[in-house]
N, C-alpha and C positions, 0 to 999 in steps of 0.2 A: 549474635551478625547471624543474620539472614544468609545461607546458603546461596549462592547465585543461583540466576536460571538459563539452564542448562539449554541451548539451542541448538536446531539442526537448520541447513538452510540448502534447498533444494532448487538449483540452477544458480552458474556462477556469470551471468551475463552482463552484459552493460550495465542495469540496475542495481545490483549486484558489486559489482566494482565501483562503479561512482558513489552508490547513496550506500547502501548496509554495513561495505567493508569499514566507512572509515565511522561509521556509528556501533560496530559492535568491537571495534578497538578500542574505541572512548568508554564505551559500557565494561570492555575487559580490561578495561587501565583502573577504573574505576572500582574493577571485583563485584559488578550488578551484573553482569554475565558474563558464559562460557561459550562460546562458538566447539561443540565437541563433533557435529560431522555434519559433510558437504557431501553433495551429490550432484552430479552433474553427467549427462551423457555422454561427453567428451573429457575422459579420467584427465587429460593433460594442464584441460584448464581449472580444473576440479583443485590438483596437486597446485597450479600457480597461486588460486586465493588461499590454498588452508597453507601455502608458505608462510603468510602472513598472521599464522594465529596458530601461536604454541600446543595449544588443546586439538587442537581439529584434524579428524580424520577422515579420508577419503575414503567414501563409501561407491561397492560396487550399482548398486542399486539403491530404486526408494526401499526397499523393505528393511532397511533402516531404521524407518520409526518404529516397527515395532520390537525389537532388536537391545537399540541404543537406549540408554536411561534419559530423557528428554523432557522438558517441560514447554516448549514451545519449539514449531515447524514455521520456516520465514518459504514461502512457496512463491518462488520469482523465478519459474520456471515458463516457457511458455503457455500462450493463455488455454490453447489445447491438452495444456497436461493438469489446469487448476484445480479442476474436479475430482480427476483419481487421486491427484498425492492431498490435498485438503481433506478427502473422507476418508485416506487411508491415515490420516494426520490425526481424523478426530477417534477413527477405530484401536489407536494406540494411547487414544486419552492426554492426548497434545492439544494444548490451544493453537490460533493458528495464525498467520498473520500473511496474508495474502495479498501479491501486488496484483495494483489494477491492468484490467479489469476481470472485477470478480473472476468472469464466466466468458464462456463465447455466448451465452442464449443466455435465455431468462429460466429455460428448463437445469440446466448446470447449479446456476444462481441457487435458485428454490433447492435443487438436492444438497447440495451445500450447507445450506441456512438449514432446512429438516435436521441434517446428519449433525448441527453442531449444537442443534437444540436436543435429539437424540441420545447423544455422548454428553449433554452438559459442558460444552467446553468453547472456548469464547473465539468467536473467527472475526478478524476485522482487516480491512481493506488500508494498502498502504494509497496513499495522494500524496506520495513524496512533490511532486510538484502542482500542487492544487490554488494556489498564490495564482499563478500564470493563467488561469482561467479567465479572473476576471481581468488582469495588465493587459494579456492578448486581446481580448475582444476590445476594451478601451483603445489599444494601442492601431486596432489594424488599420488596415486603407481603404476597405469596402464599407459604407456607409447599408447598415442594418435596417435601421429606424429606431423611432423612440423608445427611450425603455419606456415600458409601462411599471413596471413593479420588477422585485426582486423575490423568487420563492424558494425554499428554502429547505430539503428533505432529507431524512439519512443518509451520507454517501451523496445528497446530490446541490448542482448546486446551479439554476438558469435563469438568462433575464427572461424575461417577458416584455417582445417588440411588437411597436405597431408598425408593420412592413411599409418602408415606400415614404416615412416622413424623415429628414434626418437627424442623424445624433448632432446636437451643439456640445461633442466632447468637453471644452472646459468648463462650461457648466454643471455639466455630469459630475468629474471629477473637483470642482467647486464646494457640491452639492453631498458628495460623497467623502468628502474630509472634515464633515462638520453637522452636526445633529444627528438628526434619527438614521438617514440615510447609511449614515457610515454603522450605525449599531448596524441596523441590517444588513451590511454588506458584507463584516466583521463574520457576524453570527454566519453568512451563506457559506462564506469561506472557510473559516472554521480557525481564525482570530478572533484572539483573545489578550 
């Protein structure tokens, strides 16, 4: 049997509470992962989070990344800390799952990607609510224009619009529920 993935979590805010905690509890119950270390600048918040995980230990600062044996760091800290936390994790030989947005600016994101490549470690971006982008676009009350096409890039979904022409939402919904348009939407949003 394969050893469980040992995980360190940086940041115990709302995203960690609402999304990562249930996922990590499930993975622990399945024997696939163990949350081993947790850091948050608010030690009481980190302790409260750790109470849900029998193997998790509150850490005083992010230096635990170099000290605790881990396989993966989940970076769910404020975006202003993403670059420093991710690079420190790469330097410790860890893969990184970084909550969105990846970085506060393009330069920070590029440095994170360069560090992942330099240390030959995976960098993934958590897009926990990615399906809402398209749904919110369709359900919004403002007329943006006619959707001219969909463009998919790694980590990016953008509706392309001709501004000034109304959206026929009912027709758009019908076209996305069948045929080629549905395949494009599913690929762009990340469903399969």
